[in-house]
C-alpha positions as CSV (number, residue, x, y, z in Angstrom):
1,X,84.4,105.6,126.9
2,X,85.6,104.6,123.8
3,X,89.1,105.9,124.3
4,X,89.1,104.2,127.6
5,X,88.6,101.0,126.0
6,X,91.1,101.1,123.6
7,X,93.9,102.5,126.2
8,X,92.5,99.6,128.0
9,X,93.1,96.9,125.1
10,X,96.6,98.4,124.3
11,X,97.5,98.1,128.1
12,X,96.6,94.7,128.2
13,X,98.1,93.9,124.9
14,X,101.4,95.4,126.0
15,X,101.5,93.6,129.5
16,X,100.8,90.3,127.8
17,X,103.6,90.9,124.9
18,X,106.0,91.7,128.0
19,X,104.9,88.7,129.7
20,X,105.4,86.5,126.2
21,X,109.1,88.2,126.1
22,X,109.9,87.1,129.7
23,X,108.8,83.3,128.8
24,X,111.1,83.6,125.8
25,X,108.0,82.8,123.6
26,X,109.5,84.4,120.2
27,X,106.7,83.7,118.0
28,X,104.7,86.6,119.3
29,X,105.5,90.2,118.8
30,X,103.0,93.0,120.0
31,X,103.8,96.8,119.4
32,X,101.7,100.1,118.8
33,X,102.5,103.5,118.2
34,X,101.0,107.4,119.3
35,X,101.2,109.8,116.7
36,X,100.1,113.8,117.7
37,X,99.5,116.5,114.8
38,X,99.2,119.9,115.0
39,X,97.7,121.8,111.8
40,X,97.3,125.4,111.0
41,X,96.1,127.3,107.6
42,X,95.3,130.7,106.9
43,X,92.3,129.5,105.2
44,X,89.7,127.1,104.8
45,X,89.9,124.0,107.7
46,X,92.2,120.6,107.6
47,X,91.6,118.1,110.4
48,X,89.7,120.5,112.6
49,X,89.2,124.2,112.8
50,X,92.3,125.1,111.8
51,X,92.0,128.5,110.3
52,X,91.0,129.7,113.6
53,X,93.3,128.5,115.0
54,X,96.0,125.4,115.7
55,X,94.3,122.4,115.3
56,X,94.9,119.5,117.6
57,X,92.1,117.0,116.3
58,X,95.2,115.1,114.1
59,X,96.3,112.0,115.9
60,X,96.3,108.4,116.2
61,X,96.8,105.6,118.5
62,X,97.3,102.2,117.8
63,X,98.2,98.9,118.6
64,X,99.1,95.5,116.7
65,X,100.3,92.5,117.0
66,X,101.6,89.2,115.1
67,X,101.6,85.6,116.2
68,X,103.7,83.0,114.1
69,X,103.0,79.4,115.3
70,X,104.8,77.8,111.9
71,X,107.6,79.2,110.3
72,X,105.4,79.9,107.1
73,X,102.2,81.0,108.8
74,X,101.2,84.1,110.8
75,X,98.2,85.9,112.2
76,X,98.4,89.5,112.6
77,X,96.0,92.6,113.3
78,X,96.1,96.4,114.0
79,X,93.5,98.4,116.0
80,X,93.4,102.1,115.3
81,X,91.9,105.2,116.9
82,X,92.1,108.2,114.1
83,X,91.2,111.8,115.2
84,X,90.8,113.6,111.8
85,X,88.8,116.4,112.1
86,X,85.5,116.0,111.4
87,X,86.2,113.1,109.2
88,X,87.2,110.3,112.2
89,X,86.1,111.2,115.1
90,X,88.4,108.4,117.2
91,X,86.1,105.3,117.8
92,X,88.6,102.3,117.4
93,X,88.4,100.4,114.3
94,X,90.0,97.1,112.8
95,X,92.7,98.2,110.3
96,X,93.6,94.7,109.3
97,X,92.9,91.2,110.7
98,X,94.5,88.5,108.5
99,X,96.0,84.6,108.6
100,X,99.1,84.7,106.2
101,X,100.2,81.3,104.7
102,X,103.4,81.2,102.4
103,X,104.7,78.9,100.4
104,X,108.6,78.7,99.6
105,X,109.8,77.3,95.7
106,X,113.9,77.0,96.1
107,X,115.9,79.4,97.8
108,X,114.3,82.7,96.5
109,X,110.8,82.4,95.3
110,X,108.1,82.6,97.8
111,X,104.3,83.0,97.1
112,X,101.5,82.8,99.5
113,X,97.9,83.9,100.7
114,X,96.2,85.9,103.3
115,X,92.7,85.9,104.0
116,X,90.8,88.1,106.3
117,X,91.1,91.9,106.4
118,X,93.7,92.3,104.6
119,X,95.6,95.6,103.0
120,X,95.0,96.6,99.8
121,X,98.6,96.5,97.5
122,X,98.0,99.9,95.9
123,X,100.9,102.4,94.5
124,X,104.3,102.4,96.8
125,X,102.6,103.8,100.0
126,X,98.8,102.8,100.9
127,X,100.5,99.5,102.7
128,X,102.3,101.5,105.0
129,X,100.2,104.8,105.3
130,X,99.0,103.7,108.6
131,X,102.5,104.2,110.6
132,X,104.0,108.0,110.6
133,X,107.7,106.1,110.6
134,X,106.6,104.5,107.2
135,X,105.4,107.5,105.8
136,X,107.5,110.1,104.0
137,X,105.9,113.1,104.9
138,X,102.9,114.1,107.6
139,X,100.1,114.1,104.8
140,X,100.6,112.0,101.6
141,X,100.0,113.3,98.5
142,X,96.4,113.8,98.5
143,X,95.9,113.6,94.7
144,X,96.5,109.7,95.4
145,X,96.2,108.7,98.7
146,X,93.0,110.1,99.9
147,X,92.7,110.8,103.5
148,X,89.2,111.6,103.3
149,X,88.2,107.7,102.2
150,X,91.3,106.3,104.1
151,X,89.5,103.4,105.3
152,X,88.0,102.5,102.1
153,X,91.7,102.9,100.3
154,X,93.7,100.6,103.2
155,X,92.2,97.7,103.4
156,X,89.2,94.9,102.5
157,X,88.1,92.1,104.1
158,X,88.5,89.1,101.3
159,X,91.5,87.1,99.9
160,X,95.1,88.5,98.7
161,X,97.5,86.4,96.6
162,X,101.0,87.5,96.5
163,X,104.4,86.5,94.8
164,X,108.1,87.3,94.7
165,X,110.2,86.1,91.9
166,X,114.0,86.9,91.0
167,X,114.8,87.2,87.3
168,X,118.5,87.9,86.4
169,X,119.7,90.8,89.3
170,X,115.8,91.9,89.7
171,X,112.8,91.2,91.6
172,X,109.3,91.0,90.3
173,X,106.6,91.4,92.8
174,X,103.0,90.6,92.4
175,X,100.1,91.1,94.7
176,X,96.4,90.5,93.8
177,X,93.5,91.5,96.4
178,X,89.8,90.4,96.0
179,X,87.3,91.4,98.4
180,X,84.7,93.6,99.6
181,X,85.9,97.5,100.6
182,X,85.2,98.5,104.1
183,X,81.7,100.7,104.5
184,X,82.1,103.6,106.0
185,X,80.2,107.0,105.6
186,X,83.2,108.7,104.0
187,X,82.6,107.2,100.5
188,X,79.2,109.6,100.4
189,X,81.2,113.0,101.5
190,X,83.8,111.9,99.0
191,X,81.8,111.1,96.1
192,X,78.1,113.2,96.7
193,X,80.1,115.7,98.7
194,X,77.3,115.0,101.7
195,X,76.2,112.5,103.9
196,X,72.8,111.6,102.6
197,X,70.2,109.1,104.0
198,X,71.2,106.1,101.8
199,X,74.3,104.1,102.0
200,X,77.1,101.8,100.4
201,X,76.1,98.1,101.0
202,X,77.3,94.9,99.1
203,X,79.9,96.4,97.5
204,X,83.2,94.4,96.2
205,X,86.3,94.9,94.5
206,X,89.4,93.5,92.8
207,X,92.9,95.4,92.9
208,X,96.6,94.3,91.6
209,X,99.6,95.4,91.4
210,X,103.1,94.3,89.8
211,X,106.1,95.7,91.2
212,X,109.5,95.3,89.4
213,X,112.9,96.4,91.1
214,X,116.7,95.4,90.9
215,X,118.0,93.5,93.9
216,X,119.4,96.5,95.8
217,X,116.0,98.6,95.2
218,X,117.8,101.6,93.8
219,X,114.9,101.7,91.2
220,X,111.6,100.6,91.5
221,X,108.9,100.4,88.9
222,X,105.4,99.4,89.2
223,X,101.8,99.1,87.8
224,X,98.3,99.0,89.8
225,X,95.0,98.1,88.0
226,X,92.1,98.0,90.0
227,X,88.2,98.0,89.8
228,X,85.9,99.2,92.9
229,X,81.6,98.3,92.5
230,X,79.9,100.3,95.7
231,X,76.5,99.6,95.8
232,X,74.4,102.5,96.6
233,X,70.9,101.9,98.5
234,X,68.8,104.9,98.8
235,X,67.6,106.6,101.6
236,X,64.0,107.4,102.3
237,X,64.7,111.0,101.9
238,X,65.6,110.0,98.4
239,X,67.9,113.2,97.8
240,X,68.5,113.8,94.3
241,X,66.7,111.7,93.0
242,X,69.1,108.4,93.3
243,X,68.1,104.9,93.0
244,X,69.5,102.1,93.7
245,X,72.9,101.2,91.6
246,X,76.5,100.9,91.5
247,X,79.0,103.3,91.2
248,X,82.2,102.2,89.5
249,X,85.6,103.0,90.0
250,X,88.2,101.8,87.4
251,X,91.6,102.7,88.7
252,X,95.4,102.8,87.1
253,X,98.7,104.2,89.0
254,X,101.7,103.9,87.2
255,X,104.9,104.1,89.8
256,X,108.7,105.1,89.9
257,X,111.1,105.4,92.1
258,X,114.9,106.0,92.1
259,X,117.5,105.5,95.2
260,X,120.7,107.1,96.2
261,X,122.2,106.6,99.5
262,X,121.3,110.6,100.0
263,X,118.6,111.1,97.5
264,X,114.9,109.6,96.5
265,X,112.9,110.5,93.9
266,X,109.9,109.2,93.5
267,X,106.4,110.1,90.9
268,X,103.3,108.4,90.4
269,X,100.5,108.9,87.8
270,X,96.9,107.8,88.3
271,X,93.3,107.8,86.3
272,X,90.3,106.8,87.6
273,X,87.7,106.5,85.6
274,X,84.2,107.0,87.6
275,X,80.6,106.1,86.9
276,X,78.0,107.1,88.7
277,X,75.4,107.0,86.2
278,X,73.5,103.7,87.2
279,X,71.9,106.1,90.1
280,X,69.9,107.8,87.8
281,X,68.4,111.3,89.2
282,X,70.9,113.8,89.4
283,X,73.7,111.7,87.8
284,X,72.0,110.1,85.2
285,X,73.4,112.4,82.5
286,X,76.2,113.8,84.3
287,X,77.6,111.1,86.0
288,X,80.7,109.9,84.5
289,X,84.1,111.6,85.1
290,X,87.7,110.7,85.0
291,X,89.9,111.5,87.7
292,X,93.9,112.6,86.6
293,X,96.5,113.1,89.2
294,X,100.1,113.0,89.7
295,X,102.9,113.8,92.1
296,X,106.7,114.4,91.9
297,X,108.3,113.9,94.6
298,X,112.3,114.4,96.5
299,X,113.8,113.8,99.4
300,X,117.4,114.3,100.7
301,X,118.7,112.5,103.7
302,X,121.5,115.0,105.7
303,X,122.4,111.7,107.7
304,X,120.6,109.1,109.5
305,X,118.6,111.2,111.3
306,X,117.2,113.8,108.9
307,X,115.6,114.4,105.8
308,X,114.6,117.1,103.3
309,X,111.4,116.5,101.7
310,X,110.3,118.6,98.4
311,X,107.0,118.0,96.5
312,X,104.5,119.2,93.6
313,X,101.4,117.2,93.6
314,X,98.2,117.9,91.5
315,X,94.5,116.7,91.4
316,X,91.7,116.8,88.5
317,X,88.7,115.9,89.2
318,X,87.6,115.7,86.0
319,X,90.3,115.9,83.2
320,X,88.2,117.2,80.6
321,X,87.2,119.7,82.7
322,X,90.9,121.0,84.3
323,X,89.5,124.9,84.9
324,X,86.4,123.5,86.8
325,X,84.4,126.5,84.9
326,X,82.2,123.5,82.9
327,X,81.2,122.3,86.6
328,X,80.8,125.5,88.1
329,X,78.4,126.3,85.0
330,X,76.4,123.2,85.1
331,X,75.8,122.6,89.1
332,X,77.3,125.8,90.4
333,X,80.3,124.7,92.6
334,X,83.4,126.7,92.7
335,X,85.5,125.9,89.9
336,X,88.4,125.6,92.1
337,X,86.8,122.6,93.9
338,X,87.4,120.4,90.9
339,X,91.0,120.5,91.4
340,X,93.9,120.9,93.6
341,X,97.8,121.8,93.1
342,X,100.0,121.1,96.6
343,X,103.6,122.6,96.9
344,X,105.2,120.8,99.7
345,X,108.3,121.5,102.0
346,X,108.7,119.2,104.6
347,X,111.7,118.7,107.0
348,X,112.5,115.3,109.6
349,X,114.0,114.2,112.2
350,X,114.0,110.4,113.6
351,X,115.7,111.6,117.6
352,X,116.0,108.4,118.3
353,X,114.7,104.6,117.4
354,X,111.5,104.8,118.7
355,X,110.5,108.7,118.5
356,X,110.6,111.1,115.1
357,X,109.3,114.4,114.2
358,X,108.3,115.9,111.0
359,X,107.4,119.5,110.3
360,X,105.7,120.6,106.6
361,X,104.4,123.9,104.8
362,X,101.7,123.4,102.1
363,X,101.0,125.9,99.5
364,X,97.6,125.0,97.6
365,X,95.9,126.1,94.8
366,X,92.3,124.7,94.6
367,X,90.4,122.7,96.9
368,X,89.7,119.6,95.2
369,X,90.8,117.2,98.1
370,X,89.6,119.4,100.8
371,X,88.0,117.7,103.3
372,X,84.2,118.4,103.1
373,X,83.2,117.4,106.6
374,X,85.5,120.2,107.9
375,X,84.4,122.9,105.1
376,X,80.4,122.6,105.2
377,X,80.3,126.0,103.9
378,X,81.3,125.9,100.4
379,X,80.8,129.8,99.9
380,X,83.0,130.5,102.5
381,X,86.1,128.3,100.6
382,X,89.0,130.1,99.5
383,X,91.1,129.0,96.6
384,X,94.7,129.7,97.8
385,X,95.4,128.4,100.8
386,X,98.7,127.7,103.1
387,X,98.8,124.6,105.4
388,X,101.0,124.1,108.5
389,X,101.7,120.8,110.3
390,X,104.1,119.6,113.1
391,X,104.0,116.0,114.3
392,X,105.8,114.0,116.7
393,X,105.4,109.8,117.0
394,X,106.3,107.6,119.2
395,X,106.2,103.6,118.8
396,X,106.7,101.3,121.4
């Protein structure tokens, strides 16, 4: 039933878009995309039961629309149905819905405000991660762009201020979001490794990003700083003796990219200080850790239709326990669940303006970002594993 409702909405919006086009109303735009992925792994599961055969539980269906009643004001939104193993069940969700008003100063400067459910400015790819055409790979670097908490990372309900300012032959982009992160059971799995009877409510956060680039975007440098405070309300079962309190995240990401006609080289480094000690119980004395992560990525474009990607992606859940041996001795989890090193090779082909295909191979050591929902038996998880992915996308 949920798929029928979403498909009906897609058809309605597409039909409305055609009517508007026939009436030559240029301020409306409606589009969307359908993505289907296939995943196979030799050990562990990713996006479904991929270790038992090829999993097709890796797809996206979205429709988005933009209405521009004034030259400096527009409204836009996107509804997404995302199936991602046991992490996302395909239920329709509102990725973003916002009003944007921009102020122009002179010929080049611009600043403005967005209000509603806005995308979070975070690193290079967070604001474009929802569309496969704008991602450099099927799976983004999981050390920084966690698919297991996609909803929390992608957007927030609040206000965003942005500005674009030229300086000589360069440009500075400034973004600031203040708002409430989206509530989701994903957070509990990611931060507690289980879905307890409690929930995160009344959360808030702030995220800021400054990006410096030359006028041709041959190079880009950026810094992202932010803080999330997720309010936890314990449930009736009182798991781990947790009480009401905040889980605090202080985030810092440094980003750099260099582009030529054929090559793009990008790297990002992230540090996140996590504090769960306010919850008491199990986390009273071991509730703090510092996540450290980074990746180095190179893309070679054979021509305008084909590209080859290679990447090394590293993640440590606790930079003071990179081997994970301390956690294994203290709380009994496998040491390899505290870190991950992902080596990726990918090939992309844009067959037409509306159709693209990608293929990837990941050799992963460690399981630090492996989805808990698809791997409930921690004792059966293997340290080293391979992942093979195919993906096709059609946009309309």
